[in-house]
One Martini backbone bead per residue (centre of mass of N, CA, C, O) as a GRO file, in nm:
protein
  104
    1MET     BB    1  -5.070   1.447   2.220
    2SER     BB    2  -4.859   1.275   2.383
    3GLY     BB    3  -4.555   1.261   2.528
    4VAL     BB    4  -4.468   0.997   2.386
    5GLU     BB    5  -4.541   1.075   2.095
    6LYS     BB    6  -4.357   1.322   2.082
    7LEU     BB    7  -4.095   1.170   2.137
    8LEU     BB    8  -4.112   0.973   1.898
    9GLU     BB    9  -4.127   1.191   1.679
   10LYS     BB   10  -3.858   1.324   1.751
   11MET     BB   11  -3.682   1.072   1.709
   12LEU     BB   12  -3.755   1.022   1.415
   13LEU     BB   13  -3.664   1.300   1.308
   14ALA     BB   14  -3.373   1.275   1.409
   15GLY     BB   15  -3.300   1.028   1.239
   16ILE     BB   16  -3.352   1.156   0.966
   17GLY     BB   17  -3.162   1.398   1.005
   18THR     BB   18  -2.908   1.229   1.043
   19ALA     BB   19  -2.906   1.088   0.768
   20VAL     BB   20  -2.889   1.346   0.599
   21GLU     BB   21  -2.632   1.465   0.724
   22VAL     BB   22  -2.444   1.229   0.664
   23ARG     BB   23  -2.479   1.230   0.361
   24GLU     BB   24  -2.378   1.516   0.306
   25GLN     BB   25  -2.100   1.487   0.446
   26SER     BB   26  -1.999   1.242   0.281
   27GLU     BB   27  -2.003   1.380   0.005
   28GLU     BB   28  -1.808   1.605   0.078
   29LEU     BB   29  -1.574   1.426   0.169
   30LEU     BB   30  -1.542   1.265  -0.091
   31GLY     BB   31  -1.474   1.509  -0.267
   32ARG     BB   32  -1.221   1.600  -0.112
   33LEU     BB   33  -1.063   1.331  -0.131
   34ALA     BB   34  -1.056   1.311  -0.439
   35ALA     BB   35  -0.912   1.580  -0.488
   36ARG     BB   36  -0.660   1.512  -0.322
   37GLY     BB   37  -0.577   1.260  -0.477
   38LYS     BB   38  -0.540   1.400  -0.749
   39GLU     BB   39  -0.324   1.598  -0.656
   40VAL     BB   40  -0.113   1.394  -0.565
   41LEU     BB   41  -0.082   1.244  -0.833
   42SER     BB   42   0.008   1.493  -1.002
   43GLN     BB   43   0.261   1.560  -0.811
   44SER     BB   44   0.378   1.239  -0.832
   45GLY     BB   45   0.456   1.154  -1.123
   46ILE     BB   46   0.766   1.138  -1.117
   47ARG     BB   47   0.793   0.946  -0.885
   48ASN     BB   48   0.649   0.711  -1.026
   49GLU     BB   49   0.836   0.693  -1.264
   50LEU     BB   50   1.092   0.628  -1.102
   51LEU     BB   51   0.985   0.372  -0.969
   52HIS     BB   52   0.897   0.215  -1.224
   53HIS     BB   53   1.198   0.268  -1.378
   54GLY     BB   54   1.438   0.189  -1.185
   55THR     BB   55   1.520  -0.100  -1.305
   56SER     BB   56   1.608   0.039  -1.600
   57ALA     BB   57   1.856   0.230  -1.546
   58GLU     BB   58   2.093   0.043  -1.642
   59LYS     BB   59   1.991   0.033  -1.955
   60ASN     BB   60   1.921   0.341  -1.929
   61THR     BB   61   1.871   0.647  -1.945
   62ALA     BB   62   1.702   0.878  -1.773
   63ALA     BB   63   1.551   0.998  -2.015
   64GLN     BB   64   1.442   0.730  -2.133
   65THR     BB   65   1.299   0.611  -1.882
   66SER     BB   66   1.095   0.865  -1.839
   67GLY     BB   67   1.005   0.972  -2.138
   68MET     BB   68   1.210   1.222  -2.131
   69ASP     BB   69   1.377   1.489  -2.139
   70VAL     BB   70   1.590   1.668  -1.951
   71GLU     BB   71   1.445   1.942  -1.974
   72ALA     BB   72   1.164   1.845  -1.883
   73LEU     BB   73   1.258   1.751  -1.608
   74ARG     BB   74   1.367   2.022  -1.510
   75GLU     BB   75   1.095   2.171  -1.526
   76LYS     BB   76   0.944   1.994  -1.325
   77LEU     BB   77   1.133   2.042  -1.086
   78ALA     BB   78   1.102   2.356  -1.079
   79GLY     BB   79   0.776   2.324  -1.008
   80MET     BB   80   0.847   2.226  -0.735
   81THR     BB   81   0.859   2.161  -0.428
   82GLU     BB   82   1.068   2.093  -0.175
   83GLU     BB   83   0.926   1.832  -0.089
   84GLN     BB   84   0.927   1.698  -0.367
   85ARG     BB   85   1.234   1.706  -0.410
   86GLN     BB   86   1.299   1.537  -0.159
   87ALA     BB   87   1.155   1.283  -0.256
   88ILE     BB   88   1.339   1.243  -0.499
   89ARG     BB   89   1.604   1.217  -0.347
   90GLU     BB   90   1.521   0.963  -0.188
   91ILE     BB   91   1.481   0.784  -0.431
   92LEU     BB   92   1.765   0.811  -0.548
   93ASP     BB   93   1.912   0.702  -0.301
   94THR     BB   94   1.776   0.424  -0.308
   95LEU     BB   95   1.867   0.345  -0.593
   96GLU     BB   96   2.172   0.368  -0.539
   97ALA     BB   97   2.186   0.165  -0.307
   98SER     BB   98   2.076  -0.072  -0.470
   99ALA     BB   99   2.297  -0.070  -0.688
  100GLU     BB  100   2.534  -0.117  -0.489
  101ASP     BB  101   2.429  -0.391  -0.378
  102GLN     BB  102   2.433  -0.530  -0.680
  103ALA     BB  103   2.716  -0.500  -0.705
  104PRO     BB  104   3.014  -0.695  -0.740
   0.00000   0.00000   0.00000
């Protein structure tokens, strides 16, 4: 093989190797991102419930709106990290401010 042929072969093999490496790394990254997304969704379940049902808060008690009793809500809150509880506080503050703005 001449020098040019060896260089072309090396470039072709490098391209194939690059494609395989990118595929493997993208599968790994996709798996990590999906797992992280699932984790975030499971940890933010109450937050989503509060956001989704926030507009019905005036019509129902907090326990009825969230679809759980107060004790179950307390247990979920107790199991949260401080950051998660802070996010809940911010949501509640926003809901209260919105309710105050809408009051006559």
